[in-house]
C-alpha positions as CSV (number, residue, x, y, z in Angstrom):
1,X,37.4,130.0,55.4
2,X,38.9,126.5,56.2
3,X,42.4,127.9,57.9
4,X,40.4,130.4,60.0
5,X,38.0,127.2,61.7
6,X,41.5,125.3,62.2
7,X,43.4,128.3,64.0
8,X,40.5,129.0,65.9
9,X,40.1,125.3,67.1
10,X,43.9,125.2,67.6
11,X,43.8,128.3,70.5
12,X,40.8,126.2,72.2
13,X,42.8,123.2,72.2
14,X,45.8,125.1,73.7
15,X,43.4,127.2,76.3
16,X,42.2,123.8,77.3
17,X,45.4,122.0,77.7
18,X,47.0,125.3,79.7
19,X,47.7,123.0,82.7
20,X,49.6,120.3,80.6
21,X,48.3,117.3,78.4
22,X,46.9,113.9,79.9
23,X,48.7,111.2,78.7
24,X,45.9,109.4,77.0
25,X,45.9,112.5,74.4
26,X,49.4,113.2,73.7
27,X,49.4,110.8,71.1
28,X,46.8,113.1,69.6
29,X,48.2,116.0,70.2
30,X,51.2,115.2,68.3
31,X,49.0,114.4,65.2
32,X,47.5,117.6,65.1
33,X,51.5,118.8,65.6
34,X,52.4,117.3,62.5
35,X,49.6,118.9,60.7
36,X,50.5,122.5,61.6
37,X,54.1,121.1,60.4
38,X,52.8,120.6,57.2
39,X,50.4,123.7,57.0
40,X,53.0,125.9,57.8
41,X,55.1,125.0,54.7
42,X,51.9,126.8,53.1
43,X,51.0,129.1,56.1
44,X,53.0,131.0,58.4
45,X,49.9,132.1,60.6
46,X,50.5,128.5,62.1
47,X,53.8,129.3,63.4
48,X,52.4,131.0,66.5
49,X,49.8,128.3,67.3
50,X,52.2,125.7,66.7
51,X,54.9,127.3,69.0
52,X,52.2,127.4,71.3
53,X,51.4,123.7,71.6
54,X,55.1,123.0,71.6
55,X,55.4,124.7,74.2
56,X,53.0,123.1,76.8
57,X,55.5,120.0,76.4
58,X,57.2,122.0,78.6
59,X,54.6,121.3,81.5
60,X,54.3,118.1,83.6
61,X,52.3,115.4,81.7
62,X,49.3,114.7,83.4
63,X,47.9,110.9,84.8
64,X,44.4,109.8,85.9
65,X,45.8,106.9,87.1
66,X,49.5,105.4,88.5
67,X,49.4,102.8,86.1
68,X,49.4,105.4,83.0
69,X,53.1,106.3,82.7
70,X,53.4,102.7,82.3
71,X,50.5,101.9,79.7
72,X,50.9,105.3,77.5
73,X,55.0,105.1,77.4
74,X,55.3,103.8,74.2
75,X,52.8,106.7,72.9
76,X,54.9,109.4,74.7
77,X,58.5,108.2,73.6
78,X,56.8,107.9,70.4
79,X,55.7,111.8,70.4
80,X,58.7,113.2,72.2
81,X,60.3,111.7,69.3
82,X,58.8,113.6,66.9
83,X,59.0,116.8,68.7
84,X,62.4,116.3,68.1
85,X,62.3,115.2,63.9
86,X,60.2,118.9,64.1
87,X,63.7,120.7,64.3
88,X,63.7,119.8,60.0
89,X,60.8,122.7,60.1
90,X,62.1,125.9,58.4
91,X,61.2,128.3,61.3
92,X,63.4,129.9,64.0
93,X,60.9,130.5,65.9
94,X,59.5,127.1,66.2
95,X,62.9,125.0,66.6
96,X,64.1,127.7,69.9
97,X,60.4,126.4,71.2
98,X,61.5,123.0,71.0
99,X,64.5,123.7,72.3
100,X,63.3,125.6,75.3
101,X,60.2,122.7,76.0
102,X,62.9,120.3,75.8
103,X,64.9,122.4,79.1
104,X,61.8,122.7,80.7
105,X,62.2,118.9,80.9
106,X,64.3,119.4,83.7
107,X,62.2,122.1,85.4
108,X,60.4,120.3,88.5
109,X,58.0,123.6,88.9
110,X,54.4,122.6,88.9
111,X,51.7,124.8,86.9
112,X,49.3,126.5,89.2
113,X,45.9,124.4,88.2
114,X,45.7,121.2,87.2
115,X,42.5,119.3,85.3
116,X,40.4,118.3,87.7
117,X,41.0,114.3,89.0
118,X,44.7,114.4,87.2
119,X,48.1,114.6,88.6
120,X,51.1,115.6,87.6
121,X,53.8,112.5,86.1
122,X,56.9,111.8,88.4
123,X,59.6,114.3,87.9
124,X,61.7,112.2,86.0
125,X,58.9,111.1,83.2
126,X,59.7,112.8,81.1
127,X,63.2,112.6,80.7
128,X,63.1,108.7,80.9
129,X,60.7,108.9,77.6
130,X,63.6,111.4,75.9
131,X,65.6,108.5,76.4
132,X,63.8,106.0,75.3
133,X,62.7,107.7,72.2
134,X,66.1,109.0,71.3
135,X,66.0,112.4,71.8
136,X,69.3,113.3,72.2
137,X,70.7,111.7,69.1
138,X,68.1,113.7,67.1
139,X,68.9,116.6,68.4
140,X,72.4,116.3,67.7
141,X,71.7,115.6,64.0
142,X,69.7,118.6,63.9
143,X,73.0,120.7,65.0
144,X,73.2,120.4,60.7
145,X,70.0,122.3,60.3
146,X,71.2,125.3,62.3
147,X,75.0,125.5,61.6
148,X,75.2,129.0,60.3
149,X,72.0,130.4,62.7
150,X,73.6,131.6,65.9
151,X,71.1,131.8,68.2
152,X,69.3,127.9,67.2
153,X,72.5,126.4,67.9
154,X,73.1,127.8,71.3
155,X,69.5,126.4,72.0
156,X,70.0,122.9,70.8
157,X,73.4,123.1,72.8
158,X,71.7,124.3,76.0
159,X,68.9,121.4,74.7
160,X,71.4,118.9,74.5
161,X,73.8,120.2,78.1
162,X,70.8,119.3,80.2
163,X,70.4,115.9,78.3
164,X,73.8,115.1,78.5
165,X,73.1,114.5,82.2
166,X,71.4,111.4,81.6
167,X,74.2,108.1,80.9
168,X,71.6,107.0,78.1
169,X,71.9,110.0,76.1
170,X,75.3,110.5,76.5
171,X,75.5,107.2,74.4
172,X,72.7,108.0,72.2
173,X,74.5,111.2,71.4
174,X,78.4,109.2,70.7
175,X,76.3,107.0,68.5
176,X,76.1,110.0,66.3
177,X,79.7,110.9,66.4
178,X,78.4,114.2,68.8
179,X,81.8,114.1,70.4
180,X,83.3,115.0,66.9
181,X,80.7,118.0,65.9
182,X,80.8,119.5,69.1
183,X,84.3,119.6,69.3
184,X,85.0,121.1,65.7
185,X,82.3,124.1,67.0
186,X,84.0,125.2,69.3
187,X,86.0,128.1,68.1
188,X,82.5,129.3,66.0
189,X,82.1,133.1,65.9
190,X,80.2,134.2,69.1
191,X,80.8,136.7,71.3
192,X,79.0,135.8,74.2
193,X,81.1,133.1,74.7
194,X,78.3,130.6,75.2
195,X,79.0,128.3,72.3
196,X,82.2,127.4,74.1
197,X,80.8,127.0,77.5
198,X,78.2,124.6,76.2
199,X,79.9,122.5,73.9
200,X,82.9,122.0,76.4
201,X,80.7,120.9,79.1
202,X,78.7,118.3,76.8
203,X,82.1,116.8,75.7
204,X,83.0,116.7,79.6
205,X,79.6,114.8,79.6
206,X,80.2,112.5,77.2
207,X,83.7,111.3,78.2
208,X,82.6,111.2,81.6
209,X,78.8,109.0,80.8
210,X,78.9,107.4,77.8
211,X,81.9,105.2,76.3
212,X,85.2,106.7,77.1
213,X,86.7,104.5,74.1
214,X,84.2,106.0,72.0
215,X,84.1,109.4,72.6
216,X,88.2,109.4,72.2
217,X,88.2,107.7,68.9
218,X,85.9,110.7,67.7
219,X,88.2,113.3,69.2
220,X,91.7,111.6,68.1
221,X,91.9,113.1,65.0
222,X,94.4,116.2,64.0
223,X,91.3,118.5,63.5
224,X,89.9,118.0,67.0
225,X,92.9,118.5,68.6
226,X,93.8,121.7,67.0
227,X,90.1,123.2,67.1
228,X,90.4,122.1,71.2
229,X,94.3,123.7,71.0
230,X,92.9,127.2,69.8
231,X,89.9,127.4,71.9
232,X,91.9,126.9,75.6
233,X,94.9,129.3,73.8
234,X,92.3,131.9,73.5
235,X,90.7,131.5,76.9
236,X,94.2,130.8,78.5
237,X,95.3,135.1,77.4
238,X,91.7,135.8,78.9
239,X,91.6,137.8,81.9
240,X,87.7,137.2,82.7
241,X,87.2,134.4,86.0
242,X,84.8,132.9,83.3
243,X,87.0,132.5,81.1
244,X,89.9,130.8,83.9
245,X,87.5,128.7,84.8
246,X,86.3,127.5,81.2
247,X,89.7,126.8,80.5
248,X,90.1,124.7,83.2
249,X,87.3,122.3,81.9
250,X,89.0,122.5,78.4
251,X,92.2,121.1,80.7
252,X,90.5,118.3,81.7
253,X,89.4,117.1,78.5
254,X,92.9,117.6,77.6
255,X,93.8,115.3,80.3
256,X,91.5,112.4,79.4
257,X,92.5,112.9,75.7
258,X,96.1,112.5,76.5
259,X,96.0,109.5,78.2
260,X,95.1,107.7,74.7
261,X,98.7,107.2,72.8
262,X,96.4,107.8,69.5
263,X,95.5,111.1,70.2
264,X,98.1,113.5,68.4
265,X,98.9,115.9,71.4
266,X,102.8,116.2,70.2
267,X,101.9,116.5,66.9
268,X,99.5,118.9,67.1
269,X,101.8,121.3,68.8
270,X,99.1,121.1,72.1
271,X,101.4,119.5,74.2
272,X,104.2,121.7,73.8
273,X,102.1,124.8,74.6
274,X,100.9,122.3,77.9
275,X,104.5,121.8,78.8
276,X,105.3,125.2,78.6
277,X,102.2,126.8,80.6
278,X,103.1,124.2,83.1
279,X,106.8,125.3,83.8
280,X,106.8,129.1,82.4
281,X,106.8,130.2,86.4
282,X,109.2,128.5,87.4
283,X,111.8,128.4,84.6
284,X,111.1,132.1,83.7
285,X,112.5,131.6,80.0
286,X,111.1,133.7,77.6
287,X,108.8,132.2,75.2
288,X,106.4,133.1,72.4
289,X,104.0,130.3,73.1
290,X,103.1,132.1,76.6
291,X,102.9,135.9,75.5
292,X,99.9,137.2,77.4
293,X,99.5,134.7,80.0
294,X,100.0,135.7,83.1
295,X,99.3,133.8,86.6
296,X,97.4,135.3,88.9
297,X,97.4,132.9,91.8
298,X,93.9,132.7,92.2
299,X,92.0,129.6,93.0
300,X,91.2,128.7,89.1
301,X,95.2,129.2,88.7
302,X,95.8,127.0,91.2
303,X,93.7,124.3,90.0
304,X,95.6,124.8,86.4
305,X,98.9,124.2,87.5
306,X,97.9,120.9,89.3
307,X,95.9,119.8,85.6
308,X,99.2,120.8,84.2
309,X,101.5,118.7,86.2
310,X,98.7,116.1,85.6
311,X,99.1,116.2,82.2
312,X,103.1,116.5,82.1
313,X,102.9,113.1,84.0
314,X,100.6,111.4,81.3
315,X,103.1,112.7,78.8
316,X,105.8,110.8,79.9
317,X,104.4,108.2,79.3
318,X,104.3,108.9,75.7
319,X,108.0,107.8,74.2
320,X,107.7,110.9,71.7
321,X,107.1,113.7,74.2
322,X,110.9,112.8,75.8
323,X,112.0,115.3,73.8
324,X,109.8,117.7,74.8
325,X,110.2,117.5,78.2
326,X,113.8,117.8,78.1
327,X,113.8,120.9,75.8
328,X,111.3,122.7,78.0
329,X,113.1,122.3,80.9
330,X,110.6,120.3,82.9
331,X,113.0,118.4,85.1
332,X,114.6,121.9,86.7
333,X,111.0,122.7,86.8
334,X,110.0,119.9,89.1
335,X,113.2,120.1,90.8
336,X,112.3,123.8,92.1
337,X,109.9,122.5,94.5
338,X,112.3,119.8,95.7
339,X,113.3,122.5,99.0
340,X,111.9,123.0,102.3
341,X,108.5,124.6,102.6
342,X,109.0,127.8,103.2
343,X,106.1,130.1,104.6
344,X,104.9,132.0,101.4
345,X,102.5,135.4,101.6
346,X,100.4,137.2,98.6
347,X,100.5,137.5,95.7
348,X,102.3,134.1,95.8
349,X,101.3,130.8,96.6
350,X,99.5,130.0,99.8
351,X,101.7,127.6,102.2
352,X,99.0,124.7,101.7
353,X,98.9,125.2,98.1
354,X,102.5,125.1,98.0
355,X,102.8,122.4,99.8
356,X,99.8,120.7,97.7
357,X,102.3,121.9,94.3
358,X,105.6,120.5,95.8
359,X,104.1,117.0,96.5
360,X,102.5,116.4,93.0
361,X,105.9,117.9,91.2
362,X,107.5,115.1,93.4
363,X,105.0,112.5,92.2
364,X,105.2,113.8,88.2
365,X,109.5,113.8,89.2
366,X,109.0,110.0,89.8
367,X,107.4,109.3,86.2
368,X,109.6,112.1,84.0
369,X,112.8,111.4,85.7
370,X,113.7,107.6,84.4
371,X,112.2,108.9,80.9
372,X,115.3,111.9,81.3
373,X,118.2,110.4,83.0
374,X,121.0,112.4,81.8
375,X,118.7,116.0,82.0
376,X,118.1,114.6,85.9
377,X,121.7,113.7,86.2
378,X,122.9,117.2,85.4
379,X,120.7,119.1,87.4
380,X,122.1,117.3,90.5
381,X,118.9,115.8,91.3
382,X,120.4,113.1,93.3
383,X,122.1,115.8,95.5
384,X,118.7,118.3,95.3
385,X,116.7,115.1,96.6
386,X,119.1,113.5,99.4
387,X,118.9,117.2,100.8
388,X,115.7,117.4,101.1
389,X,115.6,114.0,102.3
390,X,117.9,115.0,105.2
391,X,115.5,117.9,106.0
392,X,112.4,115.6,106.5
393,X,113.7,113.5,109.1
394,X,115.1,116.7,110.9
395,X,114.0,118.5,113.8
396,X,113.1,121.8,111.7
397,X,109.4,122.6,112.7
398,X,106.7,122.1,109.9
399,X,103.5,121.2,110.2
400,X,102.1,119.8,107.5
401,X,98.4,120.6,106.1
402,X,98.2,116.6,104.5
403,X,95.2,118.5,102.2
404,X,95.5,117.0,99.1
405,X,95.6,113.3,97.6
406,X,99.1,113.1,97.4
407,X,99.2,114.0,101.3
408,X,97.1,111.8,102.5
409,X,98.5,110.0,105.7
410,X,100.6,113.1,106.4
411,X,98.9,115.7,108.4
412,X,101.0,117.3,110.8
413,X,104.5,115.9,109.9
414,X,106.5,115.8,106.8
415,X,105.7,112.4,106.0
416,X,104.8,112.9,103.1
417,X,107.0,114.8,101.7
418,X,109.5,112.0,102.3
419,X,107.1,109.5,100.7
420,X,107.5,111.1,97.3
421,X,110.9,112.2,97.6
422,X,112.0,108.2,97.5
423,X,109.7,107.5,95.3
424,X,111.4,109.4,92.8
425,X,114.7,107.9,93.9
426,X,113.1,104.6,93.6
427,X,112.0,105.3,89.9
428,X,115.4,106.6,89.0
429,X,117.3,103.5,90.6
430,X,115.4,101.2,89.1
431,X,116.8,101.8,85.7
432,X,120.1,100.1,87.1
433,X,122.1,103.1,85.6
434,X,125.5,102.5,87.3
435,X,126.2,106.5,86.3
436,X,122.7,107.7,89.1
437,X,123.6,104.8,91.4
438,X,127.0,106.0,91.5
439,X,126.2,109.2,91.7
440,X,123.9,108.4,94.8
441,X,126.6,106.1,96.5
442,X,129.3,108.7,95.9
443,X,126.8,111.3,98.2
444,X,126.6,108.7,101.2
445,X,123.1,107.7,99.7
446,X,124.1,103.6,101.7
447,X,124.0,105.7,105.7
448,X,121.4,108.1,104.7
449,X,118.4,105.7,104.0
450,X,119.7,103.6,107.1
451,X,119.2,106.7,109.2
452,X,115.7,107.4,107.2
453,X,115.1,103.6,107.9
454,X,115.9,103.8,112.0
455,X,113.5,107.0,111.8
456,X,110.8,105.5,110.3
457,X,111.0,102.5,112.3
458,X,111.1,104.9,115.5
459,X,107.6,106.1,114.2
460,X,105.7,103.6,113.7
461,X,106.4,102.0,117.5
462,X,103.7,104.7,118.4
463,X,101.3,105.1,114.9
464,X,101.9,102.7,112.0
465,X,100.7,103.8,108.5
466,X,100.4,102.8,104.8
467,X,102.5,105.7,104.5
468,X,105.2,105.0,106.6
469,X,105.3,101.3,105.3
470,X,105.3,102.4,101.8
471,X,108.5,104.5,102.9
472,X,110.7,102.0,104.2
473,X,109.9,99.3,101.2
474,X,110.6,101.7,99.0
475,X,114.0,102.5,101.1
476,X,114.7,98.6,101.0
477,X,114.4,98.3,97.7
478,X,117.1,101.5,96.9
479,X,119.4,100.0,99.4
480,X,118.9,96.3,97.5
481,X,119.7,97.7,94.1
482,X,122.9,100.5,95.3
483,X,124.8,97.3,97.0
484,X,124.0,94.2,94.5
485,X,126.7,92.5,93.3
486,X,129.0,95.3,95.2
487,X,130.9,93.7,98.1
488,X,132.2,97.4,99.0
489,X,129.0,98.9,99.1
490,X,127.8,95.7,101.3
491,X,130.5,96.2,103.8
492,X,130.0,99.6,104.2
493,X,125.8,98.6,104.4
494,X,126.7,96.2,107.3
495,X,128.4,98.8,109.7
496,X,124.5,100.1,110.3
497,X,122.2,97.8,108.4
498,X,122.9,94.6,109.7
499,X,121.0,95.7,113.1
500,X,118.4,97.8,111.2
501,X,117.4,94.6,109.0
502,X,117.3,92.4,112.2
503,X,114.9,94.4,113.8
504,X,112.9,93.9,110.4
505,X,113.3,90.0,110.6
506,X,112.0,90.4,114.2
507,X,108.0,91.4,112.6
508,X,105.4,89.4,114.3
509,X,103.9,87.0,111.9
510,X,100.9,87.7,113.1
511,X,100.8,91.1,111.2
512,X,101.3,89.3,107.7
513,X,98.2,89.1,107.1
514,X,97.1,92.1,108.6
515,X,96.3,93.6,104.9
516,X,97.8,96.9,105.8
517,X,101.1,95.7,103.9
518,X,103.7,94.2,106.7
519,X,103.9,91.3,104.1
520,X,105.3,93.7,101.5
521,X,108.1,95.1,104.3
522,X,109.0,91.5,105.2
523,X,109.4,90.8,101.5
524,X,111.2,93.6,100.5
525,X,113.4,93.1,104.1
526,X,114.6,89.3,103.0
527,X,115.1,91.0,99.3
528,X,117.6,93.5,101.0
529,X,119.1,90.8,103.2
530,X,120.0,88.9,99.6
531,X,121.2,92.0,98.2
532,X,123.3,93.8,100.8
533,X,124.5,91.1,102.8
534,X,124.6,87.2,100.7
535,X,128.0,86.9,99.1
536,X,130.4,89.4,101.7
537,X,131.5,87.6,104.5
538,X,132.3,90.6,107.0
539,X,128.2,91.3,106.2
540,X,127.3,87.3,106.6
541,X,129.5,86.7,109.7
542,X,127.9,90.1,111.2
543,X,124.0,88.8,110.4
544,X,125.0,85.4,111.8
545,X,126.8,86.4,115.4
546,X,123.8,88.4,115.5
547,X,121.1,85.8,115.6
548,X,119.8,86.1,112.1
549,X,119.6,82.5,111.2
550,X,117.8,81.7,114.2
551,X,115.1,84.8,112.5
552,X,115.0,83.5,109.2
553,X,114.1,79.5,111.1
554,X,111.2,81.4,113.2
555,X,109.8,82.9,110.2
556,X,110.7,79.4,108.4
557,X,108.9,77.9,111.2
558,X,105.5,80.1,110.2
559,X,105.1,77.4,106.7
560,X,104.2,81.1,105.0
561,X,104.1,79.7,101.2
562,X,105.0,83.3,100.1
563,X,107.9,83.9,102.4
564,X,108.9,79.9,102.2
565,X,110.9,79.6,99.3
566,X,112.8,83.1,99.5
567,X,114.0,82.2,103.1
568,X,115.0,79.0,102.2
569,X,117.1,80.0,99.6
570,X,118.7,82.5,101.9
571,X,119.6,80.1,104.0
572,X,121.3,77.9,101.3
573,X,123.2,80.8,100.4
574,X,124.2,81.4,104.1
575,X,125.0,77.5,104.5
576,X,128.5,77.6,103.0
577,X,129.1,79.4,106.1
578,X,130.3,76.6,108.4
579,X,128.5,79.1,111.4
580,X,125.6,78.7,109.6
581,X,124.9,75.0,109.9
582,X,126.0,75.0,113.9
583,X,123.2,77.7,114.3
584,X,120.7,75.5,112.6
585,X,121.2,72.7,114.3
586,X,121.2,73.9,117.9
587,X,118.2,76.5,117.1
588,X,114.2,75.0,119.0
589,X,111.3,76.6,117.7
590,X,107.7,76.6,119.4
591,X,107.5,73.3,120.8
592,X,111.2,71.8,121.0
593,X,111.0,72.2,117.1
594,X,114.2,71.5,115.2
595,X,115.1,72.8,111.8
596,X,115.5,68.8,110.7
597,X,112.0,69.0,112.0
598,X,110.9,71.9,110.0
599,X,112.2,71.3,106.8
600,X,110.8,67.9,106.7
601,X,107.3,69.6,107.0
602,X,107.8,72.0,104.5
603,X,108.7,69.4,102.3
604,X,105.6,67.1,102.6
605,X,103.3,70.4,102.5
606,X,105.4,71.2,99.3
607,X,104.4,67.8,97.8
608,X,101.1,68.2,98.8
609,X,100.6,71.1,97.0
610,X,102.2,69.6,94.2
611,X,100.2,66.5,94.2
612,X,102.8,64.0,94.4
613,X,101.4,60.7,95.1
614,X,101.8,59.5,98.4
615,X,100.1,56.8,100.9
616,X,98.7,57.5,103.8
617,X,101.9,57.5,106.1
618,X,103.6,59.2,103.1
619,X,105.2,56.1,102.0
620,X,106.5,55.8,98.2
621,X,103.2,54.9,95.8
622,X,105.1,55.2,92.3
623,X,108.7,53.5,92.7
624,X,109.2,54.5,88.9
625,X,108.6,58.3,89.3
626,X,108.7,58.9,92.8
627,X,109.0,62.5,93.0
628,X,106.6,63.4,90.1
629,X,103.5,66.2,90.1
630,X,100.3,66.2,89.7
631,X,100.9,68.6,86.6
632,X,104.0,66.5,85.0
633,X,101.2,63.6,84.8
634,X,98.9,65.8,82.6
635,X,101.7,67.4,80.5
636,X,101.9,65.7,77.0
637,X,105.7,64.1,75.8
638,X,106.8,67.8,73.5
639,X,110.4,67.1,72.0
640,X,112.5,70.5,72.8
641,X,116.1,71.1,71.5
642,X,119.2,70.5,74.2
643,X,119.6,74.4,74.7
644,X,115.9,74.7,76.1
645,X,115.6,73.3,80.2
646,X,112.4,70.3,80.3
647,X,110.3,70.6,83.1
648,X,112.0,68.2,85.2
649,X,114.8,70.9,85.1
650,X,112.6,73.4,85.2
651,X,111.1,72.1,88.5
652,X,114.3,72.1,90.2
653,X,114.7,76.0,90.6
654,X,110.9,76.7,91.2
655,X,110.5,74.2,93.9
656,X,111.2,74.2,97.5
657,X,112.3,70.4,97.6
658,X,115.6,71.4,95.9
659,X,116.5,74.4,98.3
660,X,115.6,71.4,101.5
661,X,117.9,68.7,100.0
662,X,120.4,70.9,99.3
663,X,120.2,72.0,103.5
664,X,120.1,68.5,104.3
665,X,123.3,67.9,102.6
666,X,124.7,70.3,104.8
667,X,123.0,69.4,107.9
668,X,123.4,65.6,107.0
669,X,121.1,62.8,107.2
670,X,122.1,60.5,110.1
671,X,120.9,61.4,113.8
672,X,119.2,64.4,113.5
673,X,117.0,65.5,117.2
674,X,113.4,66.2,116.6
675,X,112.0,63.7,113.7
676,X,109.6,61.2,114.3
677,X,108.7,58.3,112.4
678,X,107.0,59.6,109.5
679,X,109.5,62.1,109.5
680,X,111.7,59.4,109.2
681,X,109.9,58.0,106.2
682,X,109.7,61.8,104.6
683,X,113.6,61.8,105.4
684,X,114.3,58.9,103.5
685,X,112.8,60.1,100.4
686,X,115.1,63.6,100.5
687,X,117.8,61.9,100.9
688,X,117.4,60.1,97.6
689,X,116.5,63.3,95.9
690,X,118.7,63.4,93.6
691,X,118.6,60.2,92.2
692,X,115.0,60.5,91.9
693,X,115.7,63.3,89.9
694,X,118.1,62.2,87.7
695,X,116.2,59.0,87.3
696,X,112.8,61.7,86.2
697,X,115.8,63.2,84.3
698,X,116.1,60.1,82.0
699,X,112.4,58.9,81.5
700,X,111.8,62.5,80.3
701,X,114.6,61.8,77.7
702,X,113.6,58.4,76.6
703,X,109.5,59.7,76.3
704,X,111.5,62.2,73.9
705,X,113.1,59.3,72.0
706,X,110.1,57.4,71.7
707,X,108.2,60.1,70.0
708,X,110.6,60.7,67.7
709,X,112.3,57.6,66.2
710,X,113.4,54.0,67.6
711,X,116.5,53.6,69.6
712,X,119.0,51.2,68.6
713,X,119.6,48.1,70.7
714,X,122.4,49.1,72.8
715,X,120.9,52.2,73.4
716,X,117.2,51.0,74.0
717,X,118.6,47.9,76.9
718,X,120.7,51.1,78.1
719,X,117.9,53.7,78.7
720,X,116.2,50.4,80.2
721,X,118.7,49.9,82.7
722,X,119.2,53.4,83.6
723,X,115.1,53.3,84.5
724,X,115.1,50.0,86.2
725,X,117.8,51.4,88.5
726,X,115.7,54.5,89.4
727,X,112.7,52.1,90.2
728,X,115.5,49.7,92.1
729,X,116.1,53.3,94.3
730,X,112.8,53.6,95.2
731,X,112.1,49.7,96.1
732,X,114.8,50.3,98.0
733,X,113.5,53.8,99.8
734,X,110.2,52.1,100.4
735,X,111.7,49.0,101.8
736,X,113.7,51.7,104.0
737,X,110.4,53.9,104.8
738,X,108.4,50.1,105.6
739,X,111.4,49.4,107.8
740,X,111.0,52.9,110.1
741,X,107.7,52.3,110.1
742,X,107.9,48.8,111.8
743,X,110.8,49.5,114.0
744,X,107.7,52.7,115.2
745,X,105.7,49.5,115.2
746,X,107.5,47.8,117.5
747,X,108.6,50.6,119.7
748,X,104.7,51.2,120.3
749,X,103.9,47.4,121.4
750,X,106.8,48.0,123.7
751,X,105.6,51.0,125.0
752,X,102.6,49.9,125.3
753,X,103.3,46.2,127.0
754,X,105.6,48.4,129.4
755,X,102.4,51.0,130.1
756,X,100.3,47.7,130.5
757,X,103.0,45.8,133.2
758,X,102.9,49.5,135.0
759,X,98.9,49.1,135.1
760,X,99.3,45.2,136.3
761,X,102.4,46.1,138.9
762,X,100.1,48.9,140.4
763,X,96.8,46.6,140.4
764,X,98.5,44.3,142.0
765,X,99.7,46.4,145.0
766,X,96.0,47.6,145.2
767,X,94.9,44.3,145.8
768,X,98.0,43.9,148.6
769,X,96.9,47.5,150.3
770,X,93.2,46.2,150.3
771,X,94.2,42.7,152.1
772,X,96.2,44.2,154.7
773,X,93.4,46.5,155.5
774,X,91.2,43.4,155.7
775,X,93.3,41.5,157.9
776,X,93.7,44.8,160.2
777,X,89.6,45.0,160.3
778,X,89.6,41.5,161.2
779,X,91.6,41.8,163.9
780,X,90.3,44.7,165.6
781,X,86.4,43.2,165.6
782,X,87.6,39.6,165.9
783,X,89.4,38.2,169.1
784,X,90.6,34.7,167.5
785,X,91.8,36.6,164.9
786,X,94.0,38.7,167.1
787,X,95.3,36.6,169.1
């Protein structure tokens, strides 16, 4: 009769704790569970009381004091872990009840009555304890035990679905290959469809909340991708609303997998199905892969269309997918949307949906077109994009919805369409493909792009936006590529382009640090100046006549490190034109600054940035190597082949000092207005820059030779003589600097004496006036003095 007594005792325990277990008793209850599980192997009568006890684990635990939660945390987490291990009991009823109790962890409903003196634990206490005890990991492992029992399997998945809302539980699940296990059971036999629904939901959570890289590694096997593909194909031909929603969920998972190049999307045939589905409504060619698929233009189908476009953009990063993209007419399908927005009605997309798809297609075209240039040209994509851009700046009424991510900044206008059309053009132009660029120019792209610049500049005066700035930057880039190294195109640009370019160089320097993107715009304009103006005499003359050199010097006077080197380079290129030197000579900046003064200040700033050693007056300190930078001092002697430039040679191209020296060679070094004595000291170094640089190179050569071997006597004496010449030049320049400072000191003393004499004369005059006044007063008050 012992077993009957035990069953009665169990019923009493269940009755006593029908409103929840106190935290202090959880450990003992767990011992009772384990004893029942052992008895269950011999007596099935223990199944029901065991299930009743497990059911009570679904209720909130009870605490007497607030500190109980922390004090009993170890016992509680171990008890919940033990609850998970009971999944090993060979009883369907017990397993299902365990899963139901775990699901109830996430149920916040309180029992009708509580034990006297007790309060329920915090709502997420059990969930935290489940995370600590690794319950999710145990339930994933138990999937093997319920492989052939559908009902039990669905309950385990339901429990895991709730647990996967926690990032920590997701990490535990990934550690035991949960992603792979779940993916392989996507296509299991299940009339209800819950197996696919719950498995896909957990997969999504694993990819989102756990380590994405670890989950992708588990899913990248060909077997897993095939399982995902089969599940998707079955749902794609479904007609129920829930099928469409689940299909889109699988598409999101496929998108996350596609981002990894290691996932065999192409090899499995999944990529081909996705591409064909993405293009079937635009291309309308019969394909057995989409047999049974019908687009209903519902919201779910709209979401699917966007997801498919997005996957095409991701697949375009994989060169192995290029053939698939070409064969399945992706370029024509995307170009289908490169046309004027038309008001579409039932059963087609709404106007807002069409606009969103149009912008998405243009964004994807920018990724796909560089991969399929031949297809791009054969579809006359340049023509379509230029016609579309013409509509964008036209006066046709259009109200952009601006609903989507791609429509940002385009509400009420065609700016979003213009932005993504130019981005697509930029992507193909950036390939520097002669056929693409020639085709664009033959269709009058240069003139049209200049019209877009004028249009964008006009709108910018009223209201600026990031979209507008990006449009202008892209236009400048496209023009730069089209006109580079082609004087005929530069002449064509100069007809209208010079005036537009001048207006951009008049940008207020204070806006460069606004953070909106004006610095990129100015850099793009300067890049356009290099590519579209410099090198063509007609364009250069036009630029100079329109006071372009003055504007460049105005920008140079701002002393922006990001711009100075570029502007100096442009001025050097322009300096071959005699008009440039004249304009530089007559330019005056703020506080009557001259070009020579600005260049000298830039030289000093450059040397300060490079860590060149100078004394407090700007004089040379090291006469042997007057130009050496702090970086060069730290470098060890590294012998390099004759074909490789040394650091001293490379520094010439990277540093602004060589450009400043070149400009002074055109301006001259004598009789330059606006220079102080400090400027003259610096100018003496600039004047002998090439001599010092030659000496620096010889110093490198000498160090390299001595590093490898000892030179013969004649070579050694020659090297010594050369280095002495450099040092003598340094001493001579130092003498000139000292002399210039001495002259300034003498001049200051002369001016001081002159001012002192003026003060002295003023004092004498004041004394004479005072004496005259005293005489006058004496005459008015003293009769003798008056006589």
